SEMISE-140920 format. One record per residue (C-alpha): residue number from 1; residue in three letters; x, y, z. Coordinates in steps of 0.001 Angstrom, whole numbers, always signed. Layout:
SEMISE-140920
NODE num residu       X       Y       Z
NODE NUM    ala       X       Y       Z
...
end
This chain:
SEMISE-140920
NODE num residu       X       Y       Z
NODE   1    unk   +6569  -15242  +19782
NODE   2    unk   +9235  -13545  +17919
NODE   3    unk   +9033   -9842  +16803
NODE   4    unk   +8514  -10941  +13330
NODE   5    unk   +5803  -13253  +14234
NODE   6    unk   +4007  -10484  +16095
NODE   7    unk   +4249   -7975  +13469
NODE   8    unk   +2993  -10674  +10867
NODE   9    unk     +16  -11381  +13110
NODE  10    unk    -665   -7619  +13389
NODE  11    unk    -534   -7296   +9566
NODE  12    unk   -2873  -10383   +9131
NODE  13    unk   -5337   -8768  +11448
NODE  14    unk   -5050   -5420   +9685
NODE  15    unk   -5853   -7129   +6280
NODE  16    unk   -8846   -8697   +8002
NODE  17    unk  -10082   -5472   +9378
NODE  18    unk  -10007   -4004   +5787
NODE  19    unk  -11803   -7039   +4280
NODE  20    unk  -14495   -6822   +6945
NODE  21    unk  -15212   -3206   +6224
NODE  22    unk  -15193   -3875   +2667
NODE  23    unk  -17519   -6865   +3131
NODE  24    unk  -19821   -4956   +5402
NODE  25    unk  -20298   -2210   +2674
NODE  26    unk  -20540   -4852     -69
NODE  27    unk  -17490   -3113   -1951
NODE  28    unk  -16958   -4945   -5309
NODE  29    unk  -13208   -3799   -5238
NODE  30    unk  -10045   -5392   -3488
NODE  31    unk   -8931   -3841    -163
NODE  32    unk   -5409   -4291   -1157
NODE  33    unk   -5969   -2265   -4300
NODE  34    unk   -7216    +880   -2423
NODE  35    unk   -4286    +524     -19
NODE  36    unk   -2051    +364   -3106
NODE  37    unk   -3456   +3631   -4471
NODE  38    unk   -3437   +5440   -1196
NODE  39    unk    +379   +4317    -838
NODE  40    unk   +1474   +5135   -4300
NODE  41    unk    -149   +8692   -3783
NODE  42    unk   +1603   +9047    -455
NODE  43    unk   +4930   +7732   -1810
NODE  44    unk   +5003  +10263   -4675
NODE  45    unk   +4677  +13236   -2188
NODE  46    unk   +1064  +13802   -2137
NODE  47    unk    -908  +14455    +920
NODE  48    unk   -4623  +14129    +649
NODE  49    unk   -7449  +16178   +2678
NODE  50    unk   -9859  +14065   +4503
NODE  51    unk  -12782  +15042   +2108
NODE  52    unk  -10862  +14012    -790
NODE  53    unk   -9615  +10793    +691
NODE  54    unk  -12867   +9840   +1577
NODE  55    unk  -14403  +10562   -1793
NODE  56    unk  -11587   +8393   -3240
NODE  57    unk  -12582   +5429    -709
NODE  58    unk  -16340   +5606   -1911
NODE  59    unk  -15288   +5617   -5588
NODE  60    unk  -12954   +2790   -5127
NODE  61    unk  -15531    +782   -3062
NODE  62    unk  -18217   +1521   -5557
NODE  63    unk  -20401   +3361   -2783
NODE  64    unk  -22233   +6626   -3192
NODE  65    unk  -20496   +9602   -1653
NODE  66    unk  -23120   +9828   +1173
NODE  67    unk  -21912   +6264   +2453
NODE  68    unk  -19540   +8043   +4691
NODE  69    unk  -22248   +9857   +6528
NODE  70    unk  -24536   +6933   +6656
NODE  71    unk  -21876   +4810   +8143
NODE  72    unk  -20597   +5094  +11793
NODE  73    unk  -17309   +3062  +11032
NODE  74    unk  -16178   +4104   +7347
NODE  75    unk  -14822   +7615   +8013
NODE  76    unk  -12986   +6732  +11470
NODE  77    unk  -11449   +3402   +9915
NODE  78    unk  -10386   +5059   +6589
NODE  79    unk   -8832   +8117   +8197
NODE  80    unk   -6868   +5936  +10680
NODE  81    unk   -5819   +3806   +7718
NODE  82    unk   -4494   +6906   +5978
NODE  83    unk   -2556   +8138   +9113
NODE  84    unk    -965   +4655   +9595
NODE  85    unk     -58   +4266   +5873
NODE  86    unk   +1569   +7678   +6084
NODE  87    unk   +3435   +6933   +9508
NODE  88    unk   +4643   +3504   +8394
NODE  89    unk   +5853   +4809   +4899
NODE  90    unk   +7669   +7770   +6630
NODE  91    unk   +9251   +5558   +9528
NODE  92    unk  +12772   +5044   +9584
NODE  93    unk  +12467   +1347  +10933
NODE  94    unk  +11262    +270   +7454
NODE  95    unk   +8175   -1532   +9082
NODE  96    unk   +5981    -634   +6086
NODE  97    unk   +4097   -3416   +4383
NODE  98    unk   +1582   -3730   +1599
NODE  99    unk   -1757   -4612   +2759
NODE 100    unk   -1949   -8332   +2146
NODE 101    unk   -3648  -11511   +3461
NODE 102    unk   -1308  -14000   +5318
NODE 103    unk    -146  -17489   +4631
NODE 104    unk   -3520  -18949   +5849
NODE 105    unk   -4818  -17816   +2513
NODE 106    unk   -4284  -19728    -756
NODE 107    unk   -1299  -18857   -2700
NODE 108    unk   -3860  -17666   -5617
NODE 109    unk   -5633  -15335   -3276
NODE 110    unk   -2325  -13899   -1995
NODE 111    unk   -1021  -13364   -5647
NODE 112    unk   -4325  -11890   -6625
NODE 113    unk   -4067   -9368   -3631
NODE 114    unk    -479   -8630   -4484
NODE 115    unk   -1435   -7889   -8009
NODE 116    unk   -4264   -5849   -6974
NODE 117    unk   -1887   -3723   -4515
NODE 118    unk    +704   -3071   -7214
NODE 119    unk   -1889   -2077   -9647
NODE 120    unk   -3363    +475   -7009
NODE 121    unk    +225   +1648   -6274
NODE 122    unk    +955   +2464   -9909
NODE 123    unk   -2425   +4128  -10363
NODE 124    unk   -1737   +6176   -7215
NODE 125    unk   +1731   +7093   -8545
NODE 126    unk    +420   +8042  -11886
NODE 127    unk   -2492  +10207  -10234
NODE 128    unk     -50  +12146   -8237
NODE 129    unk   +3117  +12403  -10071
NODE 130    unk   +1998  +12080  -13608
NODE 131    unk   +4454  +13057  -16262
NODE 132    unk   +7253  +13683  -13576
NODE 133    unk   +7575   +9924  -13249
NODE 134    unk   +9405  +10104  -16607
NODE 135    unk  +12072  +12223  -15057
NODE 136    unk  +12613  +10026  -12042
NODE 137    unk  +16029   +8421  -11286
NODE 138    unk  +16963   +5332  -13728
NODE 139    unk  +16371   +3070  -10583
NODE 140    unk  +12942   +4324   -9790
NODE 141    unk  +11897   +3988  -13578
NODE 142    unk  +13225    +415  -13620
NODE 143    unk  +11226    -220  -10537
NODE 144    unk   +8094    +925  -12131
NODE 145    unk   +8646   -1025  -15144
NODE 146    unk   +9036   -4284  -12836
NODE 147    unk   +5998   -3139  -11117
NODE 148    unk   +4007   -2958  -14214
NODE 149    unk   +5243   -6452  -15087
NODE 150    unk   +4150   -7854  -11758
NODE 151    unk    +701   -6228  -12093
NODE 152    unk    +253   -8367  -15418
NODE 153    unk   +1268  -11725  -13759
NODE 154    unk   -1312  -14497  -14103
NODE 155    unk   -3279  -15083  -11056
NODE 156    unk   -3809  -18875  -11463
NODE 157    unk    -426  -19625   -9896
NODE 158    unk     -25  -23449   -9100
NODE 159    unk    +851  -23722   -5425
NODE 160    unk   +4250  -25388   -4901
NODE 161    unk   +7306  -24595   -2764
NODE 162    unk   +8996  -22710   -5521
NODE 163    unk   +6019  -20504   -6188
NODE 164    unk   +5655  -19777   -2480
NODE 165    unk   +9234  -18660   -2278
NODE 166    unk   +8740  -16540   -5362
NODE 167    unk   +5652  -14853   -3962
NODE 168    unk   +7723  -13850    -831
NODE 169    unk  +10631  -12619   -2763
NODE 170    unk   +8203  -10526   -5126
NODE 171    unk   +6223   -9106   -2065
NODE 172    unk   +9602   -8052    -470
NODE 173    unk  +10722   -6550   -3724
NODE 174    unk   +7304   -4539   -3988
NODE 175    unk   +7809   -3615    -347
NODE 176    unk  +11003   -2185    -456
NODE 177    unk  +10265    -515   -3948
NODE 178    unk   +7396   +1436   -2327
NODE 179    unk   +9865   +2642    +419
NODE 180    unk  +12378   +3672   -2269
NODE 181    unk   +9708   +5587   -4108
NODE 182    unk   +8713   +7409    -841
NODE 183    unk  +12446   +8213     -61
NODE 184    unk  +12691   +9693   -3706
NODE 185    unk   +9789  +11931   -3767
NODE 186    unk   +9492  +12973      +8
NODE 187    unk  +12022  +15229   +1520
NODE 188    unk  +12863  +14105   +4970
NODE 189    unk  +11761  +16490   +7859
NODE 190    unk  +14658  +18702   +8900
NODE 191    unk  +15757  +17946  +12599
NODE 192    unk  +14260  +20607  +14861
NODE 193    unk  +17687  +21674  +16205
NODE 194    unk  +20721  +20835  +14357
NODE 195    unk  +23112  +19943  +17142
NODE 196    unk  +26718  +20897  +16430
NODE 197    unk  +29018  +17945  +15564
NODE 198    unk  +31841  +17172  +17912
NODE 199    unk  +35154  +16191  +16429
end
C-alpha cells in the first residue's frame, strides 16, 4: 500500500468515526459541516476554548448543552478532533484534508459532504474574521467567492467519469484554499533559537 493509499484509508476511517458519533447522538446535521466550521474558525486565526467548542458542537448537532456531560465519548472525541484539525492545518507537510467520505460512497453523497464542508468553512470564517475578510488580499477574496459558488452547487450530480474528475479537482482546490487561508491569517511560530546563517 502506498503512502497515499494509507492516508486515504486513514481519512476514510476518520469520516466514519465522525459519522458514527453523529449517528449515535442522532444529530440532524452533517459531520462535514461541523468540521468545516471548525476549520474555518481555526484558519482565520481563532483558537476556541474547550467549553465554547463543545457548546458549538452541541448546537451544530442539535443537542442540549448537557449532552456533553451525559455522554462518555462526545467530549473526548471532539476535543481530539479539534487538536487534530489544528495540527493538520498548521503542519508544513500540507497533509490537511476536509472531512469527507471516500470513493465507496456515491458521488451524490460525496458532493453533498463537500458542499456541507464548504458551507461550514465559510460560516466559520465569517464567525471569526467577520468584516476583516473584506480587507483580505485579492487571492483570498477570490477564493472566498469561489467557495461561495461551490457551496451553491446542485447536489444531484449525475455520476460519470467527468463528474468524478471534477469532484476531485474541486476537493483539491478547497483543500489548498483552506491551507492558503490558514497561512494568511496565522503567523507562523518563531523558531526557538534563530541559528546564524553561514555564508
